[in-house]
N, C-alpha and C positions, 0 to 999 in steps of 0.2 A: 141660534139653531138649537133645537131640543136634543139633549144627549140621548144616545141609543141606550136602551135598557140592557142591563147585564143579565143574560139568560143563564139557565142551568147549564146549557152546553158551554157557554163562555166560562162559567165557573170551573167546570171539569177541565177545560183547556188550561186554565190558570194552575189548577192543582197538578196537572201532568207536567207543566213547565216549571213548577216551583223550584225543583232542584237545580235548574239551569238559569234562573233569573233572580233578580234582587237589586235593591237600590243601596247606594253607599250612604253612610251616616257618620257625622263627625265623631271622632274618638273611637273608631272601630279598631280592633286588633288586626294586624296584617300577618299573613303567612304565605309561603310560597308552595305551590303544588304544581309539579310538572312544568316549571318555568313560568307559571301564571301567578300574578299577584292577587291573592284572595283577601278581601276585607271581611272581617268577622265582627258582628255586634255581640258584645258580652251580655249575657243574661244569667243572673244568679237565681237558683232555686234553693231555698233553705227550708228544712222541715224539722220539727221538734215534737216528740211525743207528748210533751207537757205544755204545748202552746195554748191549750184551752183549759180553763177551770171548769167549764161546763159546756154544753153543746154550742152555745152562741156567745159565750163570754171568754175573751182572751185573757191569758195570764200576763199581766203588765210587765213583770220583770223578764219573763221569757221572750215576750215580743220585743222588748228593748234590746235584749241580747241578740236575737235573730236579726233585727235590722242592722245593728252594729256590725255583726260578723259578715252579713251580706254586702254592706257598703264597703267594708274593708276589702273583701274579695273582688268587688267590682272595680275598685280603683287601685288595687295592689298595695294597700297600706296595711301596716301592722297595728296601728292605733286608730280606734273609731273617730276620735275628734279630728285627727289629721285627714281622714277620709271625708268626713262631713265638710271640713273647711275647703276641700277641693271644689265642692259644689256651691257652698254658701259663703258669702263674704259678710263681714260685720256691717257693711254699708247697705246691704240688700234690704228691700222690703219684700217680705215673703208671704205668698198665698199658698195655703195647703188646701188643694181642691179635694174635698171629701165626697162621700156619697151617703145620703140619708135614707135610702130605700128601707122601709121598716123591717122587712123580713130578714135582710142580711145587710146591715149598715156597716160603714167603715169601723165604727165603735170609738168611744172616747179613749179607750186604752191604746189603740193604734195612733190616733190623732195626737195624744199627749206625748207618746214616745217620740214622734217626729218633731213636735214643737220643742221638746226638751233639748234635742240635739241642735236644732236651729238656734236656740238661745245659747247653748254651749259654744256655738260657732261665733257668737258675738252680736247677734241680732237682738235688739231690745224687744220686750214683749209687745209694746204698742205698735211695732212694725211687723207683727205676725198676725195673719188672719186665717181662720178655718171656716170654710163655707162650702155650700153646694148650690142650692137653688138661688141664693142671693148674690152670687159672685158679680153680676153686672152692676149692682148698686153698692156693694161692699166697698168702703173707702180704702181699705188696705189693698184689695184686689185691683182697684182702679189705679193705684200707684205702684203696683207690684213690679219689681225688677226680676224676681225669681219665683218660680212655681214648683211645687211638689205635687204630683198627681197620684192620688191613692184611692183605690176602691176595691170592693170584693168582685170576684168573677162570678158570672151567672149567665144562663141562657136568656135570650131576649126575644120577644114576639116580633119586633120589627127589624132588628139587626142581626139576629142569630145569636149573638153574644153581647153582653154588656161588660166591656173591659176598659182599658186605659184610653184608647182612642175615643170611645163614645163618652167617656166621663166629662169631656169638655163641651158637650152639647149645651150645657147651661150658660155658656158664654155668648150664645146667639139669642136674639130677641124672640125668634119664632122656631123653637126646636123641631116642631112637627114638619117644618119645611124640608127637613133632611130625612124624612121617613120614606121618600120615594125610592123605588127599586131596592128595597131591603137596606136602606141607609147606605147605599153604595159609595157616596161621596163624603162621608163624615170627615175624612182627612183634610178636606178643604178648610175646615174650621181652624185647624192648627196654623195655617198660613194666613188666612184672611183676618184673623184676630191676633196676629203676632204672638202666638202661643208656643210655637216650635222653639224659638230662640230662648224664651224665658224659662222653659221647663228644664229643670236640672235633674229630676229623677222621676221615674215612673214605677209605681209600686202596685202590683196586682195581688190582692189578698186571695190566697187559696186555702184559707183556714177551714171553711165549710162551704165549698162552692155548690151552686145549683147547676146540675148538669142536664136537666130535662124539664119540659113543661109545655103546656098548650094554652094559648089565649093571651090577651094583652097584659094581664097582671098576674100571670101564673106563679104559683108557689106551692110546694108540697114538701113536708119533712121527708117524704119517701125519696125525694130526688136530690137531697143534699147529703154530704158525707164529711167526716172529719179527716180531711187530707192534711191539715195542720201544717200548711206551707205558705211561703211568701215568694213571689217572683218579683224581681226588680232589675232595672237596667236604664240606660240613658235613651235607648231607642224604643219608643212605644210600640212600634209595629213588631219588633222582635219579641218583646215581652208578651204582647197579645197573641201572636202566632204560637208561642210556646204554651200559653194558657189554653188555647184552642186544642192543641195536641193532647193535653192532659184531659180536658173535658171529653174529647172524642174517645180517648182510651177508656175512660170511665164508662161511657155509654156502651162501648163494646163489651166491657166486663159485665155490666149490669144486665143488658138485654141479650147477651150471648150471640150477638150478630152485629154486622155493620148497621148502624142507625144514624145516618147523616143528620146534622143539625138542620132544623127547619124553622126559618129560612137559613140558607147557608151563611156562614160568617164572611161573606165575600168582601165586606168593607175593609176587613183586616188585610186581605191580599191585594185589594185595589189601592190601599194606602201605599203599598210598595209599587205595584206595576203601573198604576195610573197616575199616582200623585207624588211618588218619590219621597215619602215621609220617612221611610225606614225600610228594613228588610224583613220579609216573611219567610225567606228561604232557609230551611233548617241547615243546609250545608254552609250557609253564611252566618250562622249563629253559633257562638261559643257558649255552650251551656255548662255552667259551673254548678255542681250539685254539692250541697253541704248538709250535714246532719243526718237525720233519720232516713233510712233508705227503704224500709219495708213499704210496699204498696205505692212506690213513687210513680209508676205507670209511664215513665218516660226515661 
């Protein structure tokens, strides 16, 4: 039976109910509120004024430090290597799922910072792969026991936003099959292709995000800004939902009014309410903010 399309009215209902709904995710923080056990997904936002050497070139040493500090905060560890070893074992085969979109790619500086720590955790170089569009045939990804998901945040013509959930669309043979209804069911990829259990960390780069555009391959320097931040967490939905909040705040600041994403980023919220991949509810997300505070927007 064909699935019912998710309408704008449905999206508004989800947005209204967001503070009262959400899905549980492994490794969430627990807290009590008025006798109720609340599960919270940890998301770390770290920003640094020196994160970029130029508009689109990250500072390698600063990026390494930002990732280390954020991972330490995520896992409650004082030493970066101990924190990375919580995620990665020396016996793992590790795929680093990058993103090569030419206007705002993941960049070698970020990829190598991640690879360096995976190697420090004891994984040999031949058991580490970095790829985007070739993940289905890449021999390392075909054998991968662990995945690290990393990509820049941007608005997207078909899905509202291109963030961590959507970054795995290259694991499917026909990505365009998921464009129906504003990519509403992207979260199914994570379960159908055994990606949820393998993914150890989701990293949403907010170094120079794209917050607005029109058309299938939109890009304009006018609609990117030097936010100089990184969002990361174990729960991809919580990370993406937090990124959406930042993009929406930037759109309000830039346009001077509410300017909803078009199309709405409903696949992020449906990943929670329909597919139970993680939580999109801000009340069930513990946001840890580190570093530069000016212009955080959240």
